[in-house]
N, C-alpha and C positions, 0 to 999 in steps of 0.2 A: 749879344752873348752868343758866342759860339758853341758848338757841341763840346761837352766837358769830358767825356770819355768814350773810349772805343766800344763799339757794341760787340756783342758777344760772338765768338768764333763759331760760323755755321758751314756745314758742307756746301760748296759752291757747286753751281750748275756747271756745265760744259761750257767754256768760253767759246766765243767766235773765233775761228781760225783763219790763219792767212794762207791763202791759196799757194800751191807750190809753184804755179806758172807766173806768178806775179814777181817782176823785178823792177827796180827803179834806179836810175843813173845817180850815182853817189853826188852828195854836195859836201864840200869840207866845212862843216859846221858841227860844233860840239854842243851837247845839251846844256842849256841855261837853266834848267830847273828839274825837279824830280819829285815824285810821290813818296810818301813815308809808307803807304801800305795800312796805315792805322786810322780807322774810322772813316768818316766821310769827308771827301776832299773834291775840290773843283779845279781842274786843269784848264789854264787859258792858253789857246793856240792861235798863231798868227798865219795868214795864208802867205806863203813863200812864192818865189818866182815860178814860172812855167817850167816844168821839168819833162825831159824825153821819157816815155814810158814804154815799156814792151810787154806783152801779154801773150802768152802761148797757151789760152785756155782751149779746152776741146770743143770749139765749135767751128763748123765749116762755112765759110762765107765767101762767095764767088764774085762778089760785088766789086765793080770796078768805080772807084770814088775819087772825086776831085779833092781839093784842099789838102793835097800832100798827105792825106791818110792811106795807109796800105792795110787791106785786110784780106788779103789773098791767102787762101788755105787756112791754117789754124793761127798764124803769126799777126799780131796786130801791134803796129807802131804809131804812136801819135804823142801829142802834148797834152798835159793837164797839169792841175795844181794839187798841192798836199799842204797840210798844216803842220807847222812845228812847235813844240811846247816851248812857252816863254815863262809861265809861271804857275805855281800851283799855292791855292789860298783855302783858308776855311770857309765855311759857309754859315751864314746866320739862318737860312731858310732854303729847304730843298722840296720840290715837289716834280715828280716825273709822271707822265701820263702817257698810257698806251691804249689805242682803240683800234679795232678791226677795220682793215682797210682804210687806214689813215696814217700818215708818217707820225712817229713818236715824237712828244713834245717834252720840253722841260723849263721849269721856271726856278731860277736859283737867285738868292740874294747874299752878296757878298759885301764886305767892309769896303768903305772907301779910305784912300790914303796911300802912303807910299810903303816901301819895304817895312817888315817883312811880310805883312799879311795883307795890306790893303791894295785896292786897284786905283791906278791913275787915270786920268782922262784918255791919254794915247794908247793904253794898254787893252781896251776893248772898244772895238768899232765894228758895228753890224755888218754882216756880210763878209768882212775881211778876218773876223774872229769865229773860231769855234770853241765849244768848250767840252769837257768830258767830266763827268760826275762818277766817281768811284765809291765803293763800299769796301773797306779793307783791302783795297788795291785791287778789287774786282771791277771791271769797267761796267756800269749800269746803264750809262748814256753816252753818246757823242754825237755833236751835230753843229748846225751852222748857228750862231747868234743872229737873230733877225732884228730884235730891238733889245734897248736898254734904257732904263729910266733911273735917275739919281734923286735920292731923297736927301737932302741936305740937312733937314732936320735930324734924321737918324744917322746920318751920314753912311748910307747904304747904296748899294747900286743893285737894281733888280734885272736880270738877264734872262728873256725870253727866247728859246732856240727850239729849231726842229731837226730832226736827224737828217743825213744827207740826202735821203731820199725826198725830202721836202723842197730841196733845189729844183726838182723837176715839176713843181707846181709853176714855175715861172718860165718853163722852156716849151715851145711848140714843138710837134713831133715831126720827123723827116719822113713826111707823107708820100714823097716820090718812091721810097723803098718799100714803104708798106703797101704801095699799088703793085709791086712787082716790076717796077722799072729799073734802069741801070743794071742790067743783066741779073736782077735778083729773081730768083723763082717766085711764082705768085703763092705757091703753098710754102709756108716756112714753119720750121720748128719753133716752138716756144721761146727757146734761148736765142736763136736768131732773130726772133721779133723783139725781143728785150734789147739786143744789141742794137739793132736798126733803129728802134723807137726812141731809146733812152740814151745809150752810150754813145753815138755818134753825135747826137743833139748836144749833150754835155760838152763834148770836146770842142765845139766851134766857139769862137771868142773866149770868153771867160769861164770856160767849162771847168766843173770839178770831176776829176777821173774818178770812176767808180768801176770796181771789178765785177765781173758777172760769175756768181759762184754755180756751177752745175753739179748735181749730184751724178757721178758716173753711170750708176745703176739706174738713173731715171729714164723711162721709155720715151721716145719721142712722140710729140703730139703735135701733128700738123694743122697749122691753121691758114686759111686764105682769106683775109680781113682787108677791104679796102676803107679807109676813113675818108679818103676823098681831100680834094683842095677846099680852100676857102672857108673851112670851118675852125681853123686856128684851135684844134684842140691842144690842150696843155699834155705833156708827156706823161704825167701822173694819170690824168684822167684815163689816157688810152691803155696804160698799163692795167688799171683797174677794169676797163672794159674787156680786156684779153683775160684777165684772171678771173671773172666771175662769171663762169659758164660750167656747163655738166663736168668736165674733167679738167678744170682749169688749176689754179694754183693760189696761194697766198704769197704776197711779195712784201719784202722787209728789208730795211738795211741792217746790215751786221758789221759794224766798224770794229777795227782792231787798233791797239796801239802797239807801236813797234818801236823798241828803245835798243840802244847799243849795249853791247854785252858787259860793258863796265858799270852799268847802273845796278847797283845791289838791291833790286826788288823784282818782284814778278811783273811780267808783261802779259797782263790778260791770262794769267794762269801758265803761260809757257815757260820752259826751261830758259834760265838766263842766257845761254849761249846759242839760243836757237838762229839768231840773225846776225852772228859775228862777222863783222867787216862788210856787212851789206847796207846798214843803216847808220852814218855817223851822227845823227841826231834823232832825237825822239818826235815820231810823226803818228799823225792820226791816218788810217787808211779806211775809206769808205768800201762797202761791197753792196752789191744787190744780190739778195737770194731770193730763192722762192721754194716753195714747199712741191711735193710730188704731185698732189692733187688737192681738191677742196675738201676730201674726205678729213674728218676729224681725226687728230693724233692724241693718244693718251699721254698725259703729263705725268712724269715720274720724277720721284725725288729719293735722294739716298737714305735708307733705313738700315741701321747697322752695317753701313757700308755696302749695301745692296740696294740697287735701283728698283724701287718698287711704285706701283701706281698710286697717285696722291688721292688721299682719302681726307675731305673736310667734315669734321663733326661739330656740329653746334654745341657750344658751351664746353668743348674739349680743346681744340686747337683753332676755333674759330667762332665768331657770332654773327649769325644772320640778323642784320639790324633793320631791313626792310624787304618786303615781298609785294612784288606788283603781278597782278594776273590780268593780261591785256587782250581783248578780244578785238579791239580796233585794228588791228593788223590781220585779221582773219579774212580769207577770201575764198571762193570756190570757183572764181573765174579770174584768171591772170592773162594780162595782155602786155606784151613788150613791143613798145613803139620805137621805130627807127627814123633816122632822118631822110625824108623823101629826096630823091634824086632830081633829074631834069623834069620838068612839067610836060608830060606828053599824055596823049589820050588814053593809053593804057596803063598809065600809072595806077588807076584803081583797080585793074584786073585782079583776079585771084591769086595768080602767080607772083604778082610784084606788088602786091599792097605793102605798104611800110609797117605792118604790125602783124604779130601772130598772137593768137589767142590759145589757152590751155584751159581745160575744164576738170573739176573733181569727177572721179570715176564714177560712173552709174548716173550721171547727172545729165539731164536734158536741158542745154543752155537756153532753150526757147520758154519752157514753161517752169523750169526748176524742178520737175518730177524727180522723185528719188533722192533729193538733196535734204540732208538732215538738218539745214537750217535754211532762212532765206538768202536768196542769191545776193551775192556780194562780190563786187568787181575791184580789182586793183591794177592799176595802170602805171607803168614805169617808161619813162622816155630814155633812150640811149643814143648816143652819139655814133651811130653805125649808119653808114650811108647805104640805102637801098635804091638803085638806079637802074630801070629797065635797059637802058643803053650800055650798061657796064657788066660784062661776063662774070665779074665777081658778085654781082648782085645776088645770085642764087646762093652763094657761100654765106654770105652776109645775113640772108633770110633765114637759113639753117641756124646761125648762131643767135639769132633773135628767138627762135624756138627754143634753144637750150636756156636762154634767160628766162623765157614765160615758163618753163617747167620748173627752174629753181625757184622763182618767185612763187609760184604755186605750192610747192613743197614748203616753204618757210611760212606760207599763210594758211597751211590746212588745219592748224590748231592754234587755239589761244596761246599768247607766249607766257611763260612762267619766268619771272625776272626776280631772282632773289640779289639782293645787295649783301656782299659778305666781307667782313673785317677779319683778316687772318691775325691771330694773337702775335705780339712782338716776340722774336727771337724764338720762334718754332721752327720756321722754314725761311731759308735764305731768300731774300726779296728778288734776287736775280731770276728766280724761277718764274717771275711775273713780270719781267720787264718788257716782255714782247708778245702781244696779244696777236700779232700777225703770224705766230707758228701754227694757229689753228689748232690748239690744244684744248682737252677737255679733262675733267676731274670728276670724282665721285663726292656727292654732297649728301649729308644726312642730317635731318633735324625731327626729333620728337619731343622737343621741349614744351609744346603747348598744343592744343587741339586743333589750332589753324595752320601751323607750320609743318605739317606732315610731308616731308621731303626726304625721298630716298631714289636718288636716280644721278645719271650722267649730265654734266652741264658744260658748256663751252663757256671757255673765257674770252669774251668779247671785249673786255676793258679792263683797265688797271690803273689805280692811282697809289704811288709810292711817296709817302712824306716821312721826313726825318724827324725825330724828337730831339730836344735839347739834350737829353743823356745818351744821344748817339744811337739809340734803338730806332727801329723802322716801323710804320704802320702801313699795311697794305690793304686797300678796298679793292674787290672784285666786282665788276659787273658780269653776271651770268645769264645764259638763257639755256632751254633744254637742247640737248645734242641733237635730238631727231630733227629740228629745224636746218641742221647743217649736213645732214646725210644725203648724199648726191641720189638724185632720182635715178630708178634704174631703167625707167621706160621713157 
């Protein structure tokens, strides 16, 4: 049974936008399908041939690369893939999941069979197929299909997909450039690092092109990190290593759907003629975005046409279904451990040891004096190379210190973890589709003596499911905002 009616019209969040500097070589192909823009729909996209792509993004890169890639100045020319829309089908079930510091995922179940609504064997093939889930024409999820399972008893097909950032889970980093070789400066801006670590890696062989979206007002944050050879770190792991430090960033995929102007519906909220003549077919374009820092950002929603900070109140627009108070994550000693370099006699010296520890203020780490609770240590290992023979080792040790401080800040108090269900048809589910925006909201509850909550909470996870009547249920995982405030010392 598919969804029977369109969900109520709700004010949409701001859609992801296509950067002005992004252009694609035309392909003489007309669209084969289109969205109706009513209710929940699933678009099926097929990976097309390699295309020549040009980007003029505001990133200065002096590297001299092989493989026919040109990245001098701000102009980048290389080859990549894009996905063209082939079919739009109704869904039997939809589940969208977002978790902080993880790629977004989706599980959708669609009917088997041919036209007009069913899926045939050759129309969905993992890795060569991408899907897009829309809600009243608004793009809620887009990404690569990694698995599909057919249920012949129910005549249905379940597709499990990850957003385009999940592609980087299976790519190893360009370690040469991360070490400052090939004429690349050893200290790099974060945007350059993203390009070197992920984008060029994607371009090799069967890479999927993804733009790097940079906020023009974002200050440069220089980093000098050498992850070293032989560790075979994935691109995604290294991006998170860079992201999670004192003034790092949250990274996420922000795909957009671009359609020709003669299709009579909204393209991610953009005017119909936004890309007239540039895209002869309907395509999905992935982008890598990142926030300005790890500082939490207030989540705002439209109230009477004006954007206001979001406040969830128990039994008014939401329901707190569960409350966990967890002290197992508490610690007053935090240690960040790196990867040792070459085995030399001075490896364990004070300067070059592959770990850094931080202590709670006023605490003596030897006897625990002035500590309000018994000593508790948290140790986290990181794929950051510390090598006394490598001049970058001191920089990496400093990065470990950043990570130890963040770990200590997050472990300085027990975690208050409410699980919240947002009432259907109250707030557009698109506001909760991306936990990696690092957003927080106000949560209030005084419905019983135990659930006395009134404070700011970070959205660290969300699950969006569609009901048979077309409405949506949003379950949020929250934790107090203070755990994500960047340490000042």
